[in-house]
N, C-alpha and C positions, 0 to 999 in steps of 0.2 A: 656730437658729442661736447659737452662742456670740461672746460679746465678742471675743475673739482670733481667730476665723474670721473676723468681719466687718472686724477691722481688719487682718488679712493681704490680705483679698481688695480691699481699697480701697488698700492697700499697692503690691499685685502691679499693679492697674490703672493707678496712676500713674506707678510706675517702668518698665512696660512702654511707656507713653505717649512715653518720652525714645527719641529716635532712637537705634540703636545698640545698644539693649538689648532683647533677647529673651529668651523664658520661661526658658530655662536659666540665664541671666547674672540674671533678676531672682529666682528662687528661691533661689542662691548669694548674692548681696547680703544679700536678705532673711533670710536664715538668720542671716547674722552682724549685721545693722544691729535684728533686732526683740527682741534679746534686749539691746539697751543700754537704760539708764535714761532714762526719758522727758525728764529734767528737763536732759540734758546739753545744753550750747550747741554749735554752727556750730562754733568754734573747739577745743572738745572733740573734737567728734566726728572732724574732720580729723587730728586729733594720735593719734587713736586707732586713727586708720587707717594712720598714717604718711606723709600726703600734704603736712604741714607741711613748709616749706622750711627747709633747714639751712644756717645761712651758716660759712662758712670764713675765719678770720681768722689772720692770724700778724703778729708783731711785727716779722719779718725778710724777709715775702714780699706779694707785691701778693695782696690778696683773690680769691678763687677764687668763680664762677658758682655761684650759690646752688643746691643739689641736692636732692631729695628727701630725708627723715630715714631714712625706711623702718623707723623705730623701733618702729611698731605693728602690727597684724593683716597679717599677709603674704594671708590669705584674701581680704579687701577689695579689696585692690591685685590681686591675681588676678582678682579678679570683674569688675574695670573694666578691664583691660586691652584685651582684644579689643573691647569697645562703645567704649573709647575711639579704637581704630584706626579702626573704623568710622565713627565721629563725624568724625575729622579728613580722613575721607575722602570722605564725602558729605553732610557737615552742611555747608551755604553758609557758615554765619557763621562757623565754626570753620576751613573750607576758607581762607576768605578773611583769615582772624587774621595779621599779620605777626610775629606770637609763636609760629607754628609753621608749617613750612614742610613739608607731607609729603614731595615730591617731595625735598628736600633731605634727611631723616632717612630716606627710603626708599634712598637711593644710599648713605647711610653704612653702615645698618643689614644692609643683603641682600647675601644672599651672591653671588657673581660668576654663578654657576648660574642662579639666581633672574632676575639682569636681563638674563641674554642670552636666556632663553626667552620 
């Protein structure tokens, strides 16, 4: 077994151990992450994925709420979207977090037809 294959199998086992990440999401994520340099810091990785907060400030207006910069790799963000929704719905630590209210988000972002079903 090659060194790269062993690294992939180990990474695959670790990433599928995270609640919300199934095989398809893990393969998609690993395809994007395995090509990154090994000496990349966590801060650089977050920026590469475009998940770092972007501050908006203006001299004449009130500062807006920070948002994702989305300046990085869109494929990583796409691969994390569904697992993030699953985690917010079923993971008790995230579900109990006051920073994110799943029901409030669902009401705001679901179509009326989906809510009535």
